[in-house]
C-alpha positions as CSV (number, residue, x, y, z in Angstrom):
1,X,31.8,64.1,8.9
2,X,32.2,67.7,10.1
3,X,29.3,69.2,8.3
4,X,26.3,67.5,7.7
5,X,24.7,67.2,3.7
6,X,22.0,69.4,3.0
7,X,19.1,67.2,1.6
8,X,17.1,69.1,-1.1
9,X,15.0,68.2,-4.2
10,X,17.0,67.4,-6.9
11,X,17.1,69.9,-10.5
12,X,18.4,69.8,-13.7
13,X,21.0,71.8,-12.7
14,X,22.2,68.7,-10.7
15,X,22.6,66.0,-13.5
16,X,26.2,66.3,-14.4
17,X,27.1,65.8,-10.7
18,X,24.4,62.6,-10.8
19,X,26.3,61.5,-13.8
20,X,29.4,61.7,-12.2
21,X,28.7,59.5,-9.2
22,X,26.3,56.8,-11.5
23,X,29.4,56.4,-14.2
24,X,32.1,54.6,-11.6
25,X,28.9,52.3,-9.9
26,X,27.7,51.0,-13.3
27,X,31.9,50.8,-14.9
28,X,33.4,48.8,-12.2
29,X,30.4,48.1,-9.4
30,X,27.7,46.2,-8.8
31,X,25.0,47.9,-7.3
32,X,23.6,48.8,-11.0
33,X,23.2,45.9,-13.3
34,X,23.4,48.4,-16.1
35,X,26.6,47.7,-18.2
36,X,27.4,51.1,-19.9
37,X,26.9,54.2,-17.7
38,X,24.6,56.4,-19.4
39,X,25.0,60.0,-20.8
40,X,24.1,63.6,-19.2
41,X,21.1,63.8,-21.7
42,X,20.0,60.3,-20.8
43,X,20.3,61.0,-17.1
44,X,18.3,64.1,-17.8
45,X,15.7,62.2,-19.2
46,X,15.3,59.6,-16.3
47,X,15.5,62.3,-14.3
48,X,12.6,63.8,-15.7
49,X,10.3,61.0,-16.3
50,X,10.6,60.6,-12.8
51,X,9.9,63.8,-11.3
52,X,7.1,63.9,-13.7
53,X,5.6,61.0,-12.4
54,X,5.6,62.4,-9.2
55,X,8.0,60.4,-7.5
56,X,10.7,62.3,-5.0
57,X,14.5,62.3,-6.2
58,X,16.7,63.9,-3.8
59,X,20.5,65.0,-3.7
60,X,22.6,65.4,-1.0
61,X,25.0,68.4,-1.1
62,X,28.1,68.8,0.7
63,X,31.0,70.8,0.5
64,X,29.6,72.9,-2.8
65,X,28.8,69.7,-4.5
66,X,26.6,66.6,-4.8
67,X,27.6,64.1,-2.3
68,X,24.7,61.4,-3.2
69,X,21.4,61.4,-4.7
70,X,18.2,59.2,-4.1
71,X,14.9,58.6,-5.3
72,X,11.9,56.3,-6.1
73,X,10.3,55.0,-9.0
74,X,7.6,52.5,-9.8
75,X,8.0,49.1,-8.6
76,X,6.0,47.0,-11.0
77,X,3.1,49.0,-13.7
78,X,0.4,46.8,-13.1
79,X,-2.4,48.9,-11.0
80,X,-2.3,46.8,-7.5
81,X,1.3,47.7,-6.9
82,X,0.6,51.7,-7.1
83,X,1.5,52.2,-3.5
84,X,4.9,50.2,-3.6
85,X,8.2,52.0,-4.6
86,X,11.4,50.9,-5.8
87,X,14.3,52.8,-4.2
88,X,17.7,53.8,-5.4
89,X,20.8,55.7,-3.9
90,X,24.2,56.1,-5.0
91,X,27.2,58.0,-3.0
92,X,29.7,59.6,-4.8
93,X,32.8,57.3,-4.0
94,X,34.8,59.4,-1.7
95,X,32.1,60.4,0.4
96,X,30.9,57.2,1.6
97,X,31.2,55.9,5.2
98,X,30.7,59.6,6.4
99,X,27.1,59.3,6.8
100,X,26.1,60.8,3.9
101,X,23.5,57.9,3.0
102,X,22.1,57.7,5.8
103,X,20.6,61.5,6.2
104,X,19.8,61.1,2.2
105,X,17.8,57.4,2.7
106,X,16.2,58.5,5.9
107,X,15.3,62.2,3.7
108,X,14.0,60.0,0.7
109,X,11.8,57.8,3.2
110,X,10.4,60.5,4.8
111,X,9.2,62.1,1.6
112,X,8.1,58.8,0.2
113,X,5.6,58.7,2.8
114,X,4.2,62.2,2.5
115,X,3.6,61.6,-0.4
116,X,1.3,58.7,0.4
117,X,3.4,55.5,-0.7
118,X,3.2,52.6,1.5
119,X,6.1,50.5,0.8
120,X,9.8,51.1,-0.2
121,X,11.4,48.0,-2.0
122,X,15.0,48.1,-2.6
123,X,16.7,45.6,-4.7
124,X,20.0,46.0,-3.9
125,X,22.9,44.2,-6.4
126,X,25.0,42.0,-5.3
127,X,24.7,39.7,-1.9
128,X,27.9,40.8,-1.0
129,X,27.1,44.6,-1.0
130,X,27.5,45.1,2.9
131,X,27.4,48.8,2.8
132,X,24.0,49.2,1.1
133,X,22.3,46.4,2.8
134,X,24.1,48.0,6.3
135,X,22.6,51.4,5.0
136,X,19.1,50.3,4.5
137,X,18.9,48.1,7.5
138,X,20.3,51.0,9.3
139,X,16.9,53.2,8.0
140,X,14.7,50.6,9.3
141,X,14.4,48.4,6.2
142,X,14.1,44.5,6.8
143,X,15.3,41.8,5.1
144,X,12.7,40.0,2.5
145,X,15.1,37.7,0.6
146,X,17.7,36.8,-2.1
147,X,17.2,36.4,-6.3
148,X,20.4,34.1,-6.9
149,X,22.1,34.9,-9.9
150,X,19.9,37.3,-11.5
151,X,22.7,39.3,-13.2
152,X,25.9,38.8,-15.0
153,X,28.0,41.4,-14.8
154,X,32.1,42.1,-14.7
155,X,32.8,37.9,-15.1
156,X,30.6,37.1,-12.3
157,X,27.0,35.8,-11.6
158,X,25.0,38.5,-8.9
159,X,22.0,38.1,-6.8
160,X,19.7,40.8,-6.0
161,X,18.4,41.1,-2.2
162,X,15.5,42.2,-1.8
163,X,14.5,44.6,1.4
164,X,11.5,46.4,2.3
165,X,10.5,49.2,4.6
166,X,6.1,50.0,5.0
167,X,6.0,53.7,5.2
168,X,2.8,55.9,6.3
169,X,-0.3,54.0,6.8
170,X,1.3,50.8,5.3
171,X,-1.0,48.0,5.0
172,X,-3.3,49.0,7.7
173,X,-5.9,51.1,5.7
174,X,-6.5,51.1,2.1
175,X,-4.9,53.1,-0.6
176,X,-6.3,56.1,-1.7
């Protein structure tokens, strides 16, 4: 990569770029188990919900456009899970394998820790998704397990790979 991506908080103006990245992931990929790609209005609603709840949502800007985006959101809704979040990361198809994902995910991890969360769970669609598994491993996530045949998409059963990263104080102290 000749230029390093600029990692910054996402804004409503980024929604068209974010939607354009997510659409092919829904239509042809296994990273998400969503079947029908949401439109910009729905992506804007989801973005607002994540931001209003206090979770980080970042974009990687490169060569004048959105090269990728990442965010964390609620892992489970019960109160005991309040310090644990689930991450999502998507990189534009033509920007993959150029280092964008690693810079973006490391930025998300740092921001998640700054906000006081303790655990990040990656729920990776498809056990054959070597790119995402490798990216998470390179950013310090540890393999936690596989849930077999949890989704059916594009004519095949898909696993969910679980990976986990401790951030901040982790489990050394009680949460706030």
